[in-house]
All heavy atoms as TSV, in Angstrom:
chain	resi	resn	atom	element	x	y	z
A	1	MET	N	N	13.234	8.752	17.733
A	1	MET	CA	C	12.150	8.077	18.306
A	1	MET	C	C	11.174	7.626	17.315
A	1	MET	O	O	10.978	8.338	16.343
A	1	MET	CB	C	11.486	9.042	19.298
A	1	MET	CG	C	10.456	8.417	20.273
A	1	MET	SD	S	9.789	9.482	21.565
A	1	MET	CE	C	11.091	9.462	22.746
A	2	ALA	N	N	10.662	6.413	17.478
A	2	ALA	CA	C	9.594	5.979	16.582
A	2	ALA	C	C	8.334	6.701	16.461
A	2	ALA	O	O	7.937	7.307	17.383
A	2	ALA	CB	C	9.461	4.542	16.834
A	3	ALA	N	N	7.749	6.640	15.239
A	3	ALA	CA	C	6.483	7.370	14.936
A	3	ALA	C	C	5.429	6.748	15.810
A	3	ALA	O	O	5.429	5.538	16.115
A	3	ALA	CB	C	6.135	7.307	13.541
A	4	VAL	N	N	4.460	7.549	16.347
A	4	VAL	CA	C	3.283	6.948	16.949
A	4	VAL	C	C	2.228	6.520	15.868
A	4	VAL	O	O	1.854	7.322	15.088
A	4	VAL	CB	C	2.656	8.029	17.901
A	4	VAL	CG1	C	1.366	7.579	18.510
A	4	VAL	CG2	C	3.544	8.547	18.886
A	5	ILE	N	N	1.973	5.271	15.978
A	5	ILE	CA	C	0.971	4.648	14.997
A	5	ILE	C	C	-0.315	4.351	15.569
A	5	ILE	O	O	-0.413	3.913	16.755
A	5	ILE	CB	C	1.648	3.357	14.422
A	5	ILE	CG1	C	2.978	3.625	13.756
A	5	ILE	CG2	C	0.607	2.559	13.430
A	5	ILE	CD1	C	3.706	2.504	13.327
A	6	GLY	N	N	-1.397	4.790	14.871
A	6	GLY	CA	C	-2.686	4.517	15.361
A	6	GLY	C	C	-3.179	5.331	16.426
A	6	GLY	O	O	-4.185	4.977	17.149
A	7	ARG	N	N	-2.567	6.336	16.751
A	7	ARG	CA	C	-3.062	7.310	17.850
A	7	ARG	C	C	-3.343	8.714	17.424
A	7	ARG	O	O	-3.452	9.660	18.145
A	7	ARG	CB	C	-1.922	7.348	18.879
A	7	ARG	CG	C	-1.673	6.117	19.571
A	7	ARG	CD	C	-2.849	5.733	20.564
A	7	ARG	NE	N	-2.675	4.717	21.372
A	7	ARG	CZ	C	-2.386	4.703	22.673
A	7	ARG	NH1	N	-2.102	5.912	23.183
A	7	ARG	NH2	N	-2.196	3.594	23.266
A	8	ALA	N	N	-3.801	8.892	16.181
A	8	ALA	CA	C	-4.075	10.220	15.628
A	8	ALA	C	C	-5.310	10.812	16.354
A	8	ALA	O	O	-5.349	12.028	16.625
A	8	ALA	CB	C	-4.315	10.221	14.083
A	9	GLY	N	N	-6.365	9.986	16.562
A	9	GLY	CA	C	-7.494	10.368	17.269
A	9	GLY	C	C	-7.168	10.906	18.625
A	9	GLY	O	O	-7.795	11.989	19.063
A	10	GLU	N	N	-6.347	10.112	19.322
A	10	GLU	CA	C	-6.109	10.553	20.771
A	10	GLU	C	C	-5.252	11.839	20.733
A	10	GLU	O	O	-5.460	12.694	21.543
A	10	GLU	CB	C	-5.290	9.510	21.394
A	10	GLU	CG	C	-6.089	8.217	21.789
A	10	GLU	CD	C	-6.236	7.296	20.726
A	10	GLU	OE1	O	-5.819	7.424	19.552
A	10	GLU	OE2	O	-6.712	6.001	20.923
A	11	LEU	N	N	-4.246	11.925	19.781
A	11	LEU	CA	C	-3.430	13.147	19.742
A	11	LEU	C	C	-4.266	14.385	19.344
A	11	LEU	O	O	-4.200	15.519	20.003
A	11	LEU	CB	C	-2.365	13.006	18.627
A	11	LEU	CG	C	-1.155	12.159	19.141
A	11	LEU	CD1	C	-0.272	11.901	17.958
A	11	LEU	CD2	C	-0.358	12.952	20.107
A	12	ALA	N	N	-5.299	14.225	18.495
A	12	ALA	CA	C	-6.156	15.302	18.258
A	12	ALA	C	C	-6.999	15.715	19.401
A	12	ALA	O	O	-7.259	16.969	19.664
A	12	ALA	CB	C	-7.002	14.974	16.909
A	13	GLU	N	N	-7.530	14.787	20.128
A	13	GLU	CA	C	-8.362	15.007	21.293
A	13	GLU	C	C	-7.448	15.759	22.253
A	13	GLU	O	O	-7.958	16.673	22.911
A	13	GLU	CB	C	-8.869	13.670	21.843
A	13	GLU	CG	C	-9.863	13.867	22.953
A	13	GLU	CD	C	-10.520	12.597	23.415
A	13	GLU	OE1	O	-10.534	11.658	22.691
A	13	GLU	OE2	O	-10.816	12.589	24.732
A	14	LEU	N	N	-6.268	15.270	22.564
A	14	LEU	CA	C	-5.431	15.933	23.468
A	14	LEU	C	C	-4.993	17.375	23.117
A	14	LEU	O	O	-4.918	18.222	23.977
A	14	LEU	CB	C	-4.123	15.051	23.727
A	14	LEU	CG	C	-4.376	13.747	24.457
A	14	LEU	CD1	C	-3.167	12.924	24.382
A	14	LEU	CD2	C	-4.686	14.123	26.046
A	15	GLN	N	N	-4.740	17.531	21.900
A	15	GLN	CA	C	-4.411	18.883	21.345
A	15	GLN	C	C	-5.585	19.857	21.635
A	15	GLN	O	O	-5.491	21.014	22.017
A	15	GLN	CB	C	-4.163	18.928	19.864
A	15	GLN	CG	C	-2.720	18.329	19.576
A	15	GLN	CD	C	-2.550	18.428	18.175
A	15	GLN	OE1	O	-2.431	19.496	17.562
A	15	GLN	NE2	N	-1.998	17.270	17.586
A	16	ASP	N	N	-6.857	19.335	21.479
A	16	ASP	CA	C	-7.974	20.134	21.815
A	16	ASP	C	C	-8.085	20.404	23.269
A	16	ASP	O	O	-8.465	21.412	23.624
A	16	ASP	CB	C	-9.205	19.437	21.353
A	16	ASP	CG	C	-10.573	20.216	21.515
A	16	ASP	OD1	O	-10.558	21.362	21.083
A	16	ASP	OD2	O	-11.501	19.655	22.055
A	17	SER	N	N	-7.893	19.370	24.021
A	17	SER	CA	C	-7.939	19.577	25.532
A	17	SER	C	C	-6.863	20.625	26.085
A	17	SER	O	O	-7.187	21.387	26.941
A	17	SER	CB	C	-7.567	18.189	26.216
A	17	SER	OG	O	-8.690	17.313	25.989
A	18	ILE	N	N	-5.652	20.515	25.521
A	18	ILE	CA	C	-4.671	21.418	25.888
A	18	ILE	C	C	-5.037	22.834	25.467
A	18	ILE	O	O	-4.737	23.903	26.262
A	18	ILE	CB	C	-3.217	21.120	25.109
A	18	ILE	CG1	C	-2.717	19.858	25.825
A	18	ILE	CG2	C	-2.281	22.273	25.238
A	18	ILE	CD1	C	-1.972	20.061	27.070
A	19	GLY	N	N	-5.676	23.028	24.381
A	19	GLY	CA	C	-6.139	24.391	24.010
A	19	GLY	C	C	-7.170	24.986	24.980
A	19	GLY	O	O	-7.460	26.271	25.066
A	20	ARG	N	N	-7.976	24.175	25.673
A	20	ARG	CA	C	-8.962	24.546	26.635
A	20	ARG	C	C	-8.640	24.513	28.068
A	20	ARG	O	O	-9.181	25.177	28.878
A	20	ARG	CB	C	-10.236	23.646	26.479
A	20	ARG	CG	C	-11.010	23.850	25.180
A	20	ARG	CD	C	-12.039	22.967	25.045
A	20	ARG	NE	N	-11.598	21.614	24.820
A	20	ARG	CZ	C	-12.097	20.491	25.324
A	20	ARG	NH1	N	-12.958	20.546	26.182
A	20	ARG	NH2	N	-11.407	19.379	25.174
A	21	ASN	N	N	-7.528	23.739	28.438
A	21	ASN	CA	C	-7.093	23.637	29.810
A	21	ASN	C	C	-5.595	23.809	29.967
A	21	ASN	O	O	-4.742	23.391	29.093
A	21	ASN	CB	C	-7.452	22.148	30.276
A	21	ASN	CG	C	-8.967	21.860	30.047
A	21	ASN	OD1	O	-9.770	22.328	30.813
A	21	ASN	ND2	N	-9.296	21.096	28.994
A	22	ARG	N	N	-5.181	24.386	31.065
A	22	ARG	CA	C	-3.681	24.554	31.212
A	22	ARG	C	C	-2.937	23.227	31.684
A	22	ARG	O	O	-1.789	23.055	31.489
A	22	ARG	CB	C	-3.581	25.591	32.441
A	22	ARG	CG	C	-3.972	26.886	31.982
A	22	ARG	CD	C	-3.716	27.925	33.114
A	22	ARG	NE	N	-2.192	28.009	33.390
A	22	ARG	CZ	C	-1.768	28.833	34.086
A	22	ARG	NH1	N	-2.398	29.692	34.798
A	22	ARG	NH2	N	-0.288	28.651	34.306
A	23	LEU	N	N	-3.847	22.300	32.279
A	23	LEU	CA	C	-3.243	21.034	32.728
A	23	LEU	C	C	-4.107	19.901	32.156
A	23	LEU	O	O	-5.272	19.908	32.272
A	23	LEU	CB	C	-3.221	21.059	34.310
A	23	LEU	CG	C	-2.665	19.652	34.913
A	23	LEU	CD1	C	-1.239	19.508	34.597
A	23	LEU	CD2	C	-3.039	19.696	36.379
A	24	VAL	N	N	-3.468	18.994	31.600
A	24	VAL	CA	C	-4.008	17.727	31.135
A	24	VAL	C	C	-3.302	16.520	31.696
A	24	VAL	O	O	-2.112	16.531	31.653
A	24	VAL	CB	C	-3.935	17.664	29.532
A	24	VAL	CG1	C	-4.531	16.392	29.063
A	24	VAL	CG2	C	-4.719	18.828	28.956
A	25	THR	N	N	-4.113	15.603	32.194
A	25	THR	CA	C	-3.472	14.448	32.787
A	25	THR	C	C	-3.935	13.169	32.018
A	25	THR	O	O	-5.187	13.034	31.705
A	25	THR	CB	C	-4.088	14.362	34.280
A	25	THR	OG1	O	-3.743	15.456	34.949
A	25	THR	CG2	C	-3.431	13.113	35.003
A	26	LEU	N	N	-2.967	12.287	31.817
A	26	LEU	CA	C	-3.256	11.114	31.193
A	26	LEU	C	C	-3.194	9.890	32.190
A	26	LEU	O	O	-2.229	9.796	32.795
A	26	LEU	CB	C	-2.158	10.825	30.072
A	26	LEU	CG	C	-1.974	11.806	28.904
A	26	LEU	CD1	C	-0.895	11.426	27.984
A	26	LEU	CD2	C	-3.328	12.077	28.174
A	27	VAL	N	N	-4.285	9.185	32.301
A	27	VAL	CA	C	-4.435	8.138	33.220
A	27	VAL	C	C	-4.790	6.786	32.559
A	27	VAL	O	O	-5.571	6.923	31.394
A	27	VAL	CB	C	-5.300	8.459	34.383
A	27	VAL	CG1	C	-4.835	9.620	35.116
A	27	VAL	CG2	C	-6.738	8.771	33.788
A	28	GLY	N	N	-4.356	5.718	33.053
A	28	GLY	CA	C	-4.714	4.437	32.495
A	28	GLY	C	C	-3.902	3.362	32.944
A	28	GLY	O	O	-2.877	3.591	33.601
A	29	PRO	N	N	-4.199	2.032	32.689
A	29	PRO	CA	C	-3.311	1.030	33.055
A	29	PRO	C	C	-1.833	1.170	32.444
A	29	PRO	O	O	-1.717	1.711	31.425
A	29	PRO	CB	C	-3.990	-0.224	32.520
A	29	PRO	CG	C	-5.329	0.201	31.713
A	29	PRO	CD	C	-5.232	1.749	31.777
A	30	GLY	N	N	-0.931	0.577	33.228
A	30	GLY	CA	C	0.364	0.526	32.747
A	30	GLY	C	C	0.685	-0.117	31.460
A	30	GLY	O	O	-0.050	-1.115	31.081
A	31	GLY	N	N	1.458	0.382	30.605
A	31	GLY	CA	C	1.869	-0.217	29.439
A	31	GLY	C	C	1.059	0.019	28.192
A	31	GLY	O	O	1.248	-0.596	27.117
A	32	ILE	N	N	0.154	1.041	28.289
A	32	ILE	CA	C	-0.737	1.321	27.037
A	32	ILE	C	C	-0.213	2.559	26.218
A	32	ILE	O	O	-0.854	2.791	25.235
A	32	ILE	CB	C	-2.116	1.639	27.453
A	32	ILE	CG1	C	-2.273	2.803	28.378
A	32	ILE	CG2	C	-2.727	0.295	28.166
A	32	ILE	CD1	C	-3.794	3.205	28.565
A	33	GLY	N	N	0.908	3.157	26.701
A	33	GLY	CA	C	1.550	4.188	25.878
A	33	GLY	C	C	1.239	5.564	26.230
A	33	GLY	O	O	1.334	6.436	25.459
A	34	LYS	N	N	0.784	5.786	27.519
A	34	LYS	CA	C	0.429	7.205	28.027
A	34	LYS	C	C	1.724	8.086	27.951
A	34	LYS	O	O	1.594	9.155	27.397
A	34	LYS	CB	C	0.023	7.119	29.422
A	34	LYS	CG	C	-1.330	6.396	29.555
A	34	LYS	CD	C	-1.692	6.264	31.097
A	34	LYS	CE	C	-0.672	5.594	32.022
A	34	LYS	NZ	N	-0.490	4.206	31.819
A	35	THR	N	N	2.892	7.654	28.315
A	35	THR	CA	C	4.126	8.447	28.317
A	35	THR	C	C	4.501	8.736	26.942
A	35	THR	O	O	4.813	9.813	26.544
A	35	THR	CB	C	5.193	7.728	29.114
A	35	THR	OG1	O	4.831	7.531	30.400
A	35	THR	CG2	C	6.523	8.569	29.022
A	36	ARG	N	N	4.426	7.706	26.039
A	36	ARG	CA	C	4.854	7.934	24.638
A	36	ARG	C	C	3.854	8.878	23.899
A	36	ARG	O	O	4.234	9.756	23.207
A	36	ARG	CB	C	4.777	6.588	23.947
A	36	ARG	CG	C	5.145	6.634	22.464
A	36	ARG	CD	C	6.578	7.013	22.260
A	36	ARG	NE	N	6.989	7.208	20.941
A	36	ARG	CZ	C	6.842	8.475	20.249
A	36	ARG	NH1	N	6.616	9.595	21.020
A	36	ARG	NH2	N	7.143	8.612	19.039
A	37	LEU	N	N	2.603	8.838	24.167
A	37	LEU	CA	C	1.691	9.737	23.683
A	37	LEU	C	C	1.848	11.200	24.264
A	37	LEU	O	O	1.869	12.275	23.500
A	37	LEU	CB	C	0.220	9.396	24.075
A	37	LEU	CG	C	-0.989	9.941	23.398
A	37	LEU	CD1	C	-0.905	9.687	21.919
A	37	LEU	CD2	C	-2.236	9.438	23.940
A	38	ALA	N	N	2.242	11.295	25.538
A	38	ALA	CA	C	2.420	12.629	26.071
A	38	ALA	C	C	3.679	13.183	25.435
A	38	ALA	O	O	3.796	14.367	25.173
A	38	ALA	CB	C	2.715	12.490	27.559
A	39	ILE	N	N	4.753	12.371	25.265
A	39	ILE	CA	C	5.986	12.969	24.569
A	39	ILE	C	C	5.821	13.402	23.248
A	39	ILE	O	O	6.168	14.517	22.798
A	39	ILE	CB	C	7.116	11.865	24.719
A	39	ILE	CG1	C	7.593	11.629	26.124
A	39	ILE	CG2	C	8.252	12.199	23.797
A	39	ILE	CD1	C	8.391	10.628	26.331
A	40	GLU	N	N	4.938	12.652	22.389
A	40	GLU	CA	C	4.677	13.055	21.021
A	40	GLU	C	C	3.733	14.259	21.079
A	40	GLU	O	O	4.073	15.294	20.221
A	40	GLU	CB	C	3.823	11.861	20.388
A	40	GLU	CG	C	3.524	12.221	18.951
A	40	GLU	CD	C	4.742	12.225	17.977
A	40	GLU	OE1	O	5.729	11.693	18.448
A	40	GLU	OE2	O	4.674	12.930	16.874
A	41	LEU	N	N	2.877	14.497	22.029
A	41	LEU	CA	C	2.062	15.717	22.169
A	41	LEU	C	C	2.971	16.868	22.453
A	41	LEU	O	O	2.814	17.890	21.729
A	41	LEU	CB	C	0.996	15.487	23.268
A	41	LEU	CG	C	0.087	16.616	23.293
A	41	LEU	CD1	C	-0.782	16.890	22.096
A	41	LEU	CD2	C	-0.961	16.433	24.709
A	42	GLY	N	N	3.899	16.623	23.389
A	42	GLY	CA	C	4.817	17.812	23.598
A	42	GLY	C	C	5.664	18.139	22.461
A	42	GLY	O	O	5.748	19.399	22.291
A	43	TRP	N	N	6.043	17.404	21.735
A	43	TRP	CA	C	6.826	17.725	20.549
A	43	TRP	C	C	5.890	18.504	19.404
A	43	TRP	O	O	6.375	19.445	18.866
A	43	TRP	CB	C	7.315	16.409	19.719
A	43	TRP	CG	C	8.680	16.044	20.448
A	43	TRP	CD1	C	8.871	14.796	21.041
A	43	TRP	CD2	C	9.899	16.662	20.495
A	43	TRP	NE1	N	10.091	14.680	21.422
A	43	TRP	CE2	C	10.834	15.715	21.204
A	43	TRP	CE3	C	10.419	17.973	20.077
A	43	TRP	CZ2	C	12.156	16.107	21.486
A	43	TRP	CZ3	C	11.730	18.251	20.258
A	43	TRP	CH2	C	12.599	17.460	20.978
A	44	LEU	N	N	4.579	18.039	19.246
A	44	LEU	CA	C	3.739	18.721	18.402
A	44	LEU	C	C	3.376	20.083	18.813
A	44	LEU	O	O	3.160	20.926	18.067
A	44	LEU	CB	C	2.369	17.843	18.349
A	44	LEU	CG	C	2.545	16.431	17.609
A	44	LEU	CD1	C	1.277	15.802	17.673
A	44	LEU	CD2	C	2.818	16.727	16.144
A	45	LEU	N	N	3.284	20.267	20.151
A	45	LEU	CA	C	2.843	21.585	20.727
A	45	LEU	C	C	3.924	22.450	21.288
A	45	LEU	O	O	3.587	23.635	21.611
A	45	LEU	CB	C	1.822	21.396	21.722
A	45	LEU	CG	C	0.579	20.561	21.385
A	45	LEU	CD1	C	-0.328	20.333	22.700
A	45	LEU	CD2	C	-0.230	21.201	20.361
A	46	ALA	N	N	5.096	22.118	21.243
A	46	ALA	CA	C	6.226	22.823	21.791
A	46	ALA	C	C	6.390	24.303	21.330
A	46	ALA	O	O	6.587	25.197	22.109
A	46	ALA	CB	C	7.603	22.166	21.617
A	47	GLY	N	N	6.088	24.563	20.013
A	47	GLY	CA	C	6.127	25.917	19.477
A	47	GLY	C	C	4.988	26.877	19.864
A	47	GLY	O	O	5.042	27.966	19.728
A	48	ARG	N	N	3.952	26.231	20.427
A	48	ARG	CA	C	2.690	27.050	20.857
A	48	ARG	C	C	2.899	27.703	22.159
A	48	ARG	O	O	2.145	28.529	22.498
A	48	ARG	CB	C	1.455	26.149	20.911
A	48	ARG	CG	C	1.024	25.871	19.466
A	48	ARG	CD	C	-0.125	24.925	19.522
A	48	ARG	NE	N	-1.260	25.350	20.348
A	48	ARG	CZ	C	-2.355	24.586	20.604
A	48	ARG	NH1	N	-2.484	23.513	20.094
A	48	ARG	NH2	N	-3.181	25.016	21.441
A	49	PHE	N	N	3.823	27.351	22.943
A	49	PHE	CA	C	3.970	27.802	24.397
A	49	PHE	C	C	5.399	28.436	24.559
A	49	PHE	O	O	6.331	27.631	24.383
A	49	PHE	CB	C	3.790	26.495	25.352
A	49	PHE	CG	C	2.345	26.015	25.182
A	49	PHE	CD1	C	2.223	24.913	24.486
A	49	PHE	CD2	C	1.297	26.634	25.852
A	49	PHE	CE1	C	0.895	24.285	24.293
A	49	PHE	CE2	C	0.034	26.083	25.815
A	49	PHE	CZ	C	-0.220	24.945	25.066
A	50	PRO	N	N	5.477	29.674	24.772
A	50	PRO	CA	C	6.772	30.284	24.945
A	50	PRO	C	C	7.618	29.814	25.973
A	50	PRO	O	O	8.939	29.768	26.009
A	50	PRO	CB	C	6.414	31.773	25.143
A	50	PRO	CG	C	5.024	31.859	25.341
A	50	PRO	CD	C	4.290	30.526	25.023
A	51	ASP	N	N	7.049	29.180	27.100
A	51	ASP	CA	C	7.786	28.630	28.175
A	51	ASP	C	C	8.059	27.148	28.119
A	51	ASP	O	O	8.592	26.489	28.916
A	51	ASP	CB	C	7.116	28.855	29.620
A	51	ASP	CG	C	7.144	30.419	29.876
A	51	ASP	OD1	O	8.145	31.113	29.493
A	51	ASP	OD2	O	6.242	30.886	30.433
A	52	GLY	N	N	7.592	26.668	26.834
A	52	GLY	CA	C	7.746	25.188	26.505
A	52	GLY	C	C	6.670	24.319	27.213
A	52	GLY	O	O	5.651	24.864	27.859
A	53	VAL	N	N	6.703	23.027	26.987
A	53	VAL	CA	C	5.869	22.008	27.610
A	53	VAL	C	C	6.617	21.171	28.536
A	53	VAL	O	O	7.805	21.004	28.298
A	53	VAL	CB	C	5.170	21.292	26.480
A	53	VAL	CG1	C	4.217	22.059	25.722
A	53	VAL	CG2	C	6.140	20.673	25.618
A	54	TRP	N	N	5.952	20.684	29.575
A	54	TRP	CA	C	6.626	19.894	30.562
A	54	TRP	C	C	5.898	18.611	30.818
A	54	TRP	O	O	4.594	18.557	30.805
A	54	TRP	CB	C	6.671	20.703	31.862
A	54	TRP	CG	C	7.458	22.015	31.819
A	54	TRP	CD1	C	6.946	23.145	31.375
A	54	TRP	CD2	C	8.794	22.102	32.136
A	54	TRP	NE1	N	7.978	24.094	31.357
A	54	TRP	CE2	C	9.088	23.484	31.826
A	54	TRP	CE3	C	9.732	21.261	32.478
A	54	TRP	CZ2	C	10.404	23.873	32.004
A	54	TRP	CZ3	C	11.078	21.715	32.708
A	54	TRP	CH2	C	11.302	23.014	32.420
A	55	LEU	N	N	6.729	17.497	31.008
A	55	LEU	CA	C	6.111	16.251	31.306
A	55	LEU	C	C	6.534	15.987	32.751
A	55	LEU	O	O	7.753	16.014	33.068
A	55	LEU	CB	C	6.710	15.125	30.417
A	55	LEU	CG	C	6.490	13.715	30.751
A	55	LEU	CD1	C	5.098	13.367	30.634
A	55	LEU	CD2	C	7.406	12.788	30.146
A	56	VAL	N	N	5.624	15.743	33.582
A	56	VAL	CA	C	5.799	15.346	35.015
A	56	VAL	C	C	5.462	13.840	35.178
A	56	VAL	O	O	4.322	13.544	35.075
A	56	VAL	CB	C	5.036	16.249	35.932
A	56	VAL	CG1	C	5.262	15.865	37.425
A	56	VAL	CG2	C	5.357	17.659	35.694
A	57	ASP	N	N	6.357	13.026	35.329
A	57	ASP	CA	C	6.115	11.566	35.393
A	57	ASP	C	C	6.107	11.267	36.889
A	57	ASP	O	O	7.003	11.349	37.646
A	57	ASP	CB	C	7.362	10.803	34.839
A	57	ASP	CG	C	7.120	9.339	34.862
A	57	ASP	OD1	O	6.057	8.834	35.251
A	57	ASP	OD2	O	8.043	8.605	34.407
A	58	LEU	N	N	4.876	10.864	37.299
A	58	LEU	CA	C	4.513	10.594	38.740
A	58	LEU	C	C	4.578	9.117	39.026
A	58	LEU	O	O	4.420	8.658	40.073
A	58	LEU	CB	C	3.094	11.101	39.116
A	58	LEU	CG	C	2.853	12.645	38.941
A	58	LEU	CD1	C	1.579	12.944	39.340
A	58	LEU	CD2	C	3.886	13.432	39.857
A	59	ALA	N	N	5.097	8.336	37.980
A	59	ALA	CA	C	5.080	6.844	38.298
A	59	ALA	C	C	6.013	6.339	39.472
A	59	ALA	O	O	5.774	5.665	40.126
A	59	ALA	CB	C	5.541	6.274	36.992
A	60	PRO	N	N	7.172	7.163	39.546
A	60	PRO	CA	C	7.975	6.741	40.626
A	60	PRO	C	C	7.621	7.075	41.971
A	60	PRO	O	O	8.216	6.712	42.926
A	60	PRO	CB	C	9.429	7.587	40.286
A	60	PRO	CG	C	9.211	8.031	38.883
A	60	PRO	CD	C	7.745	8.157	38.542
A	61	VAL	N	N	6.655	7.940	42.221
A	61	VAL	CA	C	6.162	8.468	43.488
A	61	VAL	C	C	5.421	7.201	44.062
A	61	VAL	O	O	4.486	6.694	43.648
A	61	VAL	CB	C	5.246	9.606	43.272
A	61	VAL	CG1	C	4.631	9.966	44.687
A	61	VAL	CG2	C	5.943	10.735	42.598
A	62	THR	N	N	5.974	6.856	45.415
A	62	THR	CA	C	5.298	5.778	46.019
A	62	THR	C	C	4.806	6.169	47.438
A	62	THR	O	O	4.038	5.435	48.030
A	62	THR	CB	C	6.395	4.590	46.219
A	62	THR	OG1	O	7.419	5.235	46.957
A	62	THR	CG2	C	6.879	3.999	44.894
A	63	ASP	N	N	5.228	7.354	47.851
A	63	ASP	CA	C	4.824	7.812	49.177
A	63	ASP	C	C	3.483	8.589	49.169
A	63	ASP	O	O	3.434	9.656	48.418
A	63	ASP	CB	C	5.876	8.829	49.726
A	63	ASP	CG	C	5.576	9.184	51.191
A	63	ASP	OD1	O	4.838	8.491	51.915
A	63	ASP	OD2	O	6.150	10.184	51.688
A	64	ARG	N	N	2.507	8.207	49.793
A	64	ARG	CA	C	1.235	8.851	49.826
A	64	ARG	C	C	1.300	10.157	50.895
A	64	ARG	O	O	1.856	9.927	51.914
A	64	ARG	CB	C	0.130	8.019	50.172
A	64	ARG	CG	C	-0.206	7.012	49.176
A	64	ARG	CD	C	-1.398	6.109	49.580
A	64	ARG	NE	N	-1.715	5.138	48.587
A	64	ARG	CZ	C	-2.668	4.332	48.600
A	64	ARG	NH1	N	-3.325	4.247	49.657
A	64	ARG	NH2	N	-2.752	3.500	47.577
A	65	PRO	N	N	0.681	11.257	50.433
A	65	PRO	CA	C	0.833	12.379	51.364
A	65	PRO	C	C	-0.159	12.284	52.605
A	65	PRO	O	O	-0.064	13.062	53.371
A	65	PRO	CB	C	0.398	13.575	50.448
A	65	PRO	CG	C	-0.244	12.885	49.409
A	65	PRO	CD	C	0.118	11.544	49.209
A	66	TRP	N	N	-1.046	11.303	52.741
A	66	TRP	CA	C	-2.015	11.161	53.767
A	66	TRP	C	C	-1.787	9.971	54.583
A	66	TRP	O	O	-1.027	9.154	54.295
A	66	TRP	CB	C	-3.444	11.195	53.185
A	66	TRP	CG	C	-3.753	10.116	52.181
A	66	TRP	CD1	C	-4.183	8.739	52.553
A	66	TRP	CD2	C	-3.588	10.121	50.811
A	66	TRP	NE1	N	-4.303	8.181	51.401
A	66	TRP	CE2	C	-3.948	8.784	50.324
A	66	TRP	CE3	C	-3.169	10.972	49.821
A	66	TRP	CZ2	C	-3.943	8.471	48.989
A	66	TRP	CZ3	C	-3.145	10.688	48.635
A	66	TRP	CH2	C	-3.530	9.378	48.120
């Protein structure tokens, strides 16, 4: 996988957020690299969590529960 370029600040902020919160959600317009950023963060932090890190992609969900 290609290196993440120009996202060091975002990765540092997310690492800090993960240290303070059990769940971190990335939101924003499509195509800005949220999934790529989440995957990179997962690789960076995988060793810190004995049960691993998980990515839950909600993009395919189209049915509203209400």
